[in-house]
C-alpha positions in Angstrom: -54.9 -8.0 -1.7 -52.1 -8.8 0.6 -50.1 -12.0 0.4 -48.8 -13.1 3.8 -46.0 -15.7 3.8 -45.2 -17.5 7.0 -41.7 -19.0 7.0 -41.2 -22.0 9.3 -37.5 -22.1 10.5 -36.4 -25.7 11.1 -33.9 -26.4 13.9 -31.2 -26.9 11.2 -31.9 -23.4 9.9 -31.7 -21.9 13.4 -28.4 -23.7 13.8 -27.1 -22.3 10.6 -28.1 -18.8 11.4 -26.5 -19.1 14.8 -23.2 -20.3 13.3 -23.3 -17.4 10.9 -23.6 -14.9 13.7 -20.5 -16.5 15.3 -18.3 -15.8 12.2 -15.7 -13.1 12.4 -15.9 -10.3 9.8 -13.0 -9.6 7.6 -12.9 -6.5 5.4 -10.6 -6.4 2.4 -10.0 -2.8 1.4 -9.4 -2.6 -2.3 -10.6 -5.2 -4.9 -7.8 -5.1 -7.4 -5.7 -8.0 -8.6 -4.5 -8.7 -5.0 -7.4 -7.7 -2.9 -10.1 -9.5 -4.9 -8.2 -12.8 -4.9 -7.4 -12.4 -1.2 -11.0 -11.8 -0.3 -11.9 -15.1 -2.1 -9.0 -16.9 -0.4 -10.2 -15.8 3.1 -13.8 -16.8 2.3 -12.6 -20.4 1.8 -11.3 -20.8 5.4 -13.2 -23.4 7.4 -13.2 -24.4 11.0 -12.6 -28.0 12.3 -16.3 -28.8 11.6 -16.1 -27.6 8.0 -18.1 -24.4 8.6 -17.2 -21.0 7.1 -14.9 -19.2 9.5 -15.3 -15.7 8.2 -17.8 -13.3 6.6 -15.7 -11.5 4.1 -16.6 -8.1 2.8 -14.7 -6.6 -0.1 -14.7 -2.8 0.1 -14.3 -0.5 -2.9 -14.5 3.3 -3.5 -17.7 4.6 -5.1 -16.2 5.1 -8.5 -17.4 3.6 -11.8 -14.7 0.9 -11.6 -15.4 0.3 -7.9 -19.1 -0.2 -8.5 -18.4 -2.6 -11.4 -16.1 -4.8 -9.2 -18.6 -4.8 -6.4 -21.5 -5.7 -8.7 -19.4 -8.5 -10.2 -18.5 -10.1 -6.9 -22.1 -9.9 -5.6 -23.2 -11.7 -8.7 -20.7 -14.5 -8.0 -18.2 -13.4 -10.6 -14.5 -12.7 -10.1 -14.2 -9.1 -11.1 -11.0 -9.3 -13.1 -9.8 -11.4 -16.1 -8.4 -14.8 -15.1 -7.9 -18.2 -16.5 -7.8 -19.8 -13.1 -11.0 -21.7 -13.0 -10.5 -22.7 -9.3 -10.7 -19.0 -8.5 -13.8 -18.5 -10.7 -15.5 -21.4 -9.0 -14.5 -20.4 -5.5 -15.9 -16.9 -6.0 -19.2 -18.3 -7.2 -19.4 -20.8 -4.3 -18.5 -18.4 -1.6 -21.1 -15.9 -2.7 -23.7 -18.7 -2.9 -22.6 -19.8 0.6 -23.3 -16.3 1.8 -19.9 -15.4 3.3 -18.5 -13.3 0.5 -19.8 -10.0 -0.6 -18.7 -6.5 -1.7 -19.8 -3.0 -1.0 -18.8 0.7 -1.4 -20.3 1.4 2.1 -17.2 2.4 4.2 -19.2 1.9 7.4 -18.7 -1.8 7.2 -15.3 -1.4 8.8 -17.1 -1.0 12.1 -18.1 -4.7 12.0 -14.6 -6.0 11.3 -12.3 -8.1 13.5 -9.7 -8.0 10.7 -9.1 -5.4 8.0 -6.7 -6.2 5.1 -5.4 -3.1 3.2 -4.9 -3.7 -0.5 -4.7 -0.3 -2.1 -2.2 1.2 -4.5 1.0 3.0 -3.5 2.4 4.7 -6.5 5.8 6.0 -7.4 6.7 7.5 -10.9 8.7 5.1 -13.0 11.9 6.9 -13.8 15.4 7.3 -12.5 14.9 11.0 -11.7 11.5 10.7 -10.2 11.3 9.1 -6.8 8.6 10.9 -5.0 6.1 8.5 -3.4 2.5 9.5 -3.6 1.1 8.5 -0.2 -2.3 10.1 -0.7 -4.4 7.0 -1.6 -2.8 5.0 1.2 -3.2 7.8 3.7 -6.9 8.2 3.0 -7.3 4.4 3.2 -5.7 4.4 6.6 -7.9 7.3 7.8 -11.0 5.5 6.7 -10.1 2.4 8.6 -8.9 4.4 11.7 -12.1 6.4 12.1 -14.2 3.2 12.0 -12.7 0.1 13.4 -13.2 -1.1 17.0 -10.4 -1.3 19.5 -8.5 -4.6 19.2 -9.1 -4.9 15.4 -6.2 -6.4 13.5 -5.2 -4.3 10.5 -2.9 -6.1 8.0 -1.1 -4.0 5.4 -0.8 -6.3 2.4 0.0 -3.4 0.0 3.6 -3.3 -1.2 5.0 -0.2 0.6 8.4 1.5 0.9 10.3 0.5 4.1 9.2 2.7 7.0 5.7 3.3 5.6 3.8 1.4 8.2 5.6 2.8 11.2 6.1 6.4 10.0 3.0 7.0 7.9 0.2 4.5 8.6 0.5 4.0 12.4 0.5 7.7 13.2 -2.6 8.2 11.1 -4.4 5.3 12.9 -3.2 6.7 16.3 -4.6 10.1 15.4 -7.9 8.8 14.4 -8.2 6.7 17.6 -7.4 9.8 19.6 -10.2 11.7 17.9 -12.5 9.0 19.1 -11.2 9.2 22.7 -9.6 5.8 22.3 -6.0 4.9 23.3 -3.7 5.6 20.4 -2.5 2.0 20.3 -6.1 0.6 20.2 -5.5 -0.9 16.7 -3.2 -3.9 16.1 -1.1 -3.3 13.1 0.8 -5.9 11.1 2.5 -6.1 7.7 2.3 -9.2 5.5 3.1 -8.7 1.9 1.4 -10.4 -1.0 3.1 -12.8 -3.4 0.1 -13.1 -5.7 0.8 -14.6 -9.1 -2.1 -14.1 -11.5 -2.3 -16.9 -14.0 -3.4 -20.5 -13.9 -2.5 -20.8 -10.2 -3.8 -17.4 -9.1 -5.7 -18.6 -6.0 -3.1 -21.2 -5.2 -0.4 -18.6 -5.0 -2.2 -17.2 -1.9 -3.2 -20.4 -0.1 -0.4 -22.7 -1.0 2.6 -20.4 -0.7 5.0 -19.0 1.8 4.2 -15.9 3.8 6.3 -13.3 5.6 4.8 -11.1 8.3 5.7 -8.8 11.2 3.7 -7.1 13.9 4.1 -3.6 15.3 3.6 -5.2 18.8 3.8 -8.7 20.2 0.0 -8.8 20.3 -0.3 -7.7 16.7 2.3 -10.3 15.6 0.4 -13.0 17.5 -3.0 -12.0 16.0 -1.6 -11.8 12.5 0.0 -15.3 12.8 -3.3 -16.7 14.2 -5.2 -15.2 11.3 -2.8 -16.3 8.5 -2.7 -19.8 9.8 -6.5 -20.0 9.1 -6.0 -18.9 5.5 -2.7 -20.4 4.4 -1.5 -24.0 4.2 1.1 -23.4 6.8 1.8 -27.2 7.2 3.5 -27.3 3.9 4.3 -23.6 3.6 5.4 -22.3 7.0 5.1 -18.7 8.0 8.2 -16.5 8.4 8.0 -13.9 11.2 10.4 -11.0 11.0 11.5 -8.7 13.8 10.0 -5.5 12.6 7.5 -3.9 10.2 10.4 -2.3 8.3 12.1 -5.7 7.9 8.9 -7.2 6.3 8.5 -4.1 4.1 12.1 -4.4 3.0 11.8 -8.1 2.3 9.2 -7.4 -0.4 11.2 -4.6 -2.0 14.4 -6.5 -2.0 12.7 -9.7 -3.3 11.3 -7.9 -6.4 14.5 -5.8 -6.9 16.4 -9.1 -7.1 14.1 -10.4 -9.7 14.2 -7.2 -11.8 18.0 -7.2 -11.6 18.0 -10.9 -12.7 16.0 -9.9 -15.8 18.2 -7.0 -16.6 21.3 -9.2 -16.4 19.9 -11.3 -19.3 19.7 -8.3 -21.6 23.4 -8.1 -22.4 23.6 -11.8 -22.9 20.6 -11.7 -25.2 22.4 -9.2 -27.5 25.6 -11.2 -27.3 23.9 -14.5 -28.3 22.2 -12.8 -31.2 25.4 -11.2 -32.4 27.5 -14.5 -32.4 24.7 -16.8 -33.6 23.9 -18.9 -30.6 20.7 -19.9 -28.8 20.5 -18.3 -25.3 17.4 -20.3 -24.3 19.2 -23.6 -24.6 22.2 -22.2 -22.7 20.0 -20.9 -19.9 18.2 -24.3 -19.7 21.6 -26.0 -19.3 22.7 -23.5 -16.6 19.4 -23.8 -14.7 19.9 -27.5 -14.1 22.3 -26.4 -11.4 20.2 -25.9 -8.2 22.0 -22.6 -7.3 21.1 -21.1 -10.7 17.6 -22.6 -11.1 15.8 -19.2 -11.1 17.9 -17.5 -13.8 15.6 -15.6 -16.2 15.0 -15.8 -19.9 15.1 -13.3 -22.8 11.9 -11.4 -23.5 10.2 -8.1 -24.4 11.0 -6.5 -21.1 9.8 -6.0 -17.5 6.2 -5.1 -16.9 3.5 -5.2 -14.3 2.8 -3.2 -11.2 5.6 -4.8 -9.1 8.9 -5.3 -10.8 8.7 -2.0 -12.6 8.2 0.2 -9.6 9.1 -1.7 -6.4 12.9 -1.3 -6.7 12.4 2.5 -6.6 10.9 2.3 -3.1 14.3 1.7 -1.6 16.0 4.9 -2.7 12.7 6.8 -2.2 12.4 5.5 1.4 16.0 6.5 2.1 15.4 10.1 1.2 11.7 10.7 1.7 10.9 8.6 4.8 14.3 8.3 6.6 15.8 11.6 5.4 19.1 9.9 4.7 21.7 11.4 2.4 24.7 9.9 0.8 23.2 6.5 0.0 23.4 5.3 -3.6 21.6 2.5 -5.3 23.7 1.8 -8.5 22.2 -1.7 -9.1 18.7 -0.4 -8.9 19.6 2.6 -11.1 21.1 0.4 -13.8 18.4 -2.2 -13.5 15.7 0.4 -14.1 17.6 1.9 -17.1 18.2 -1.5 -18.8 14.7 -2.8 -18.2 13.0 0.3 -19.6 15.1 0.0 -22.8 14.5 -3.7 -23.5 11.4 -3.2 -25.7 13.3 -0.9 -28.0 15.6 -3.8 -28.9 12.6 -5.8 -30.1 11.6 -2.9 -32.4 15.2 -2.6 -33.6 15.3 -6.3 -34.6 12.0 -5.8 -36.5 13.3 -2.7 -38.1 16.3 -4.5 -39.4 14.1 -7.2 -41.0 12.4 -4.4 -43.0 15.7 -2.8 -44.1 15.3 0.0 -41.5 12.0 1.2 -42.8 8.9 0.5 -40.8 6.9 3.3 -42.4 3.3 2.2 -43.1 4.1 -1.4 -42.3 1.1 -3.2 -40.7 2.4 -4.9 -37.5 0.2 -7.1 -35.4 1.3 -7.5 -31.7 0.2 -10.7 -30.0 -0.2 -9.8 -26.3 -1.0 -6.6 -24.5 -0.9 -7.8 -20.9 2.5 -7.6 -19.1 2.8 -11.4 -18.9 1.1 -14.5 -20.0 -2.3 -15.7 -19.0 -3.4 -12.5 -17.1 -5.5 -9.5 -18.1 -3.3 -6.8 -16.4 -1.9 -4.2 -18.7 -0.3 -2.0 -16.1 3.3 -1.0 -17.1 3.3 -3.6 -19.8 6.4 -3.5 -22.1 3.9 -3.8 -25.0 3.1 -0.1 -24.4 6.7 0.9 -25.2 6.6 -1.4 -28.3 3.4 0.3 -29.6 4.6 3.8 -28.9 8.0 3.2 -30.5 6.5 1.5 -33.6 4.1 4.3 -34.1 7.0 6.8 -33.7 8.6 5.0 -36.6 5.4 5.4 -38.6 4.2 1.8 -38.4 0.5 0.9 -38.3 0.0 -1.2 -35.1 -2.7 -3.8 -34.7 -3.4 -5.5 -31.3 -4.6 -8.9 -30.1 -5.1 -10.2 -26.6 -7.6 -12.8 -25.4 -7.7 -11.3 -21.8 -7.6 -7.6 -22.3 -10.7 -6.2 -23.8 -9.9 -2.5 -23.4 -6.4 -1.1 -22.8 -7.0 1.7 -20.3 -3.5 3.1 -20.3 -3.5 3.5 -24.1 -7.3 4.2 -24.3 -8.0 1.8 -27.1 -10.0 -1.5 -27.5 -8.1 -4.7 -28.0 -9.6 -7.4 -30.3 -9.5 -11.0 -29.2 -10.3 -12.2 -32.7 -7.6 -12.3 -35.4 -8.0 -9.9 -38.3 -9.2 -11.1 -41.7 -6.6 -9.1 -43.6 -2.9 -9.9 -43.9 -0.2 -7.9 -42.1 3.4 -7.2 -42.9 4.8 -8.5 -39.7 3.9 -9.9 -36.3 5.5 -9.7 -32.8 4.9 -12.4 -30.3 5.0 -10.3 -27.1 3.1 -12.5 -24.6 2.9 -16.3 -24.6 -0.7 -16.7 -23.6 -1.7 -20.4 -23.3 -4.7 -19.7 -25.4 -2.5 -18.8 -28.3 -1.2 -22.3 -28.5 -4.8 -23.6 -28.3 -5.9 -21.2 -31.0 -3.2 -22.4 -33.4 -2.1 -19.0 -34.4 0.7 -20.7 -36.2 -1.6 -21.4 -39.2 -2.9 -17.9 -39.2 0.6 -16.4 -39.3 1.7 -18.8 -42.0 -1.1 -17.4 -44.2 -1.2 -13.8 -43.2 2.3 -12.5 -42.5 5.8 -12.5 -44.0 7.9 -11.5 -41.0 7.8 -12.8 -37.4 9.6 -11.6 -34.3 9.3 -14.2 -31.5 10.2 -12.3 -28.4 9.0 -14.9 -25.8 10.3 -18.3 -27.1 6.8 -19.1 -28.3 7.5 -21.2 -31.4 9.5 -24.5 -31.3 12.6 -25.0 -33.5 10.5 -27.2 -35.7 7.8 -24.6 -36.2 10.5 -21.9 -37.0 12.0 -24.2 -39.5 8.6 -24.7 -41.2 8.1 -21.0 -41.3 11.4 -20.5 -43.0 10.7 -23.4 -45.4 7.5 -21.5 -46.5 9.4 -18.3 -47.1 8.7 -16.4 -43.9 11.5 -14.5 -42.2 11.8 -15.3 -38.5 13.7 -13.5 -35.8 13.8 -15.0 -32.3 14.9 -12.7 -29.5 17.8 -14.3 -27.7 18.8 -16.4 -30.7 21.3 -15.6 -33.4 20.1 -18.5 -35.4 18.2 -21.7 -35.0 20.2 -24.9 -35.6 19.5 -28.6 -35.1 15.8 -28.2 -36.1 13.7 -31.0 -34.6 
């Protein structure tokens, strides 16, 4: 028996279908922490009538992780850990609306009016290793170049070394166009780097934040501006157009290098404050009242994440590898890298001192695996250095993180629940908001004897209470806690 269903399309349904056909297609290549959030942000764009402006397709490689991210988005779930409920809700709503989807089918680039490239560009983390691995980005550019139509706008959002767009990506796109008997300049190329900040304002950091961009040609710059103005709240956060692709690329590298150097600068003052018995946090708070010094950094475990750890190295790498320049030196970058890579060892040294220089077989619980609070990204986290150094000193390391279920880089699971057994010491490495909500203070009070607070997690009053109960407390950046509240 056959069941035949007749569907009657109302005038309103016809209108909706017609409007959907009028939407432009935007493909986001790469659904990592930047690309996935960017895809959602683009899907939220509306025209003056309140209708969806774009059909957004996130594109991933056909790998196990790629399939997982695609499946998550198509089920209406943001594919990465986040505490930003506005991003979670926006993902679900856009998928339900029908203008956000994901695929591993690379042929979808043929439909696109805009392609946003959000794939990785890696460089080894180390002073002596500065060889950029362009292979992933080159393959991504080839895939786009062999598929997109003439006039398509391609925006490189990936953080790249200065010169990458003009000397690496554009020649690849031109070559692929030539293979298709198209003019080599058929594709409009622009660079607009991301300033995504995963956390409680993950989505907001895209839509309500300043953007820098540049186009390879005047037409590309114009198209890029027109597109970004439909995504970003440019009324309150105006766009900044730079004169060249290399200028835009350099802006991102210099921006992150400045921040990394700022953090490294605090390292020596951290040790000085601890040595003479003062509180560096209250000092920095006093200094930061001055508007010219409002962005001074605070003591911590160290620098982590995919940006500040590697981005400064793109400048010296570009000088030698892309521009073939000799004789240029980058002493600030060299020193910044050296200091920031050493910072986690200072935390271990302070813990070691509290155990009379013997960590052997001591059970140490580390709170926080991700590289910063309220995100689930463990790439280049300073906690990795903590763990490796503690285990080198024969300590038994336990982990806890509410947002990282499995630590890929260390190939080990990460519990979100606190252990039932007591430990010899704890390190507060990441100040997740949920740790305050979970009241880990009480757990530590009953399960540990030693505390290293590396992120200014506990208040002076809480530290005083710990000490009153017989716990020994070390706070990175403080030589002693006075004037308890």
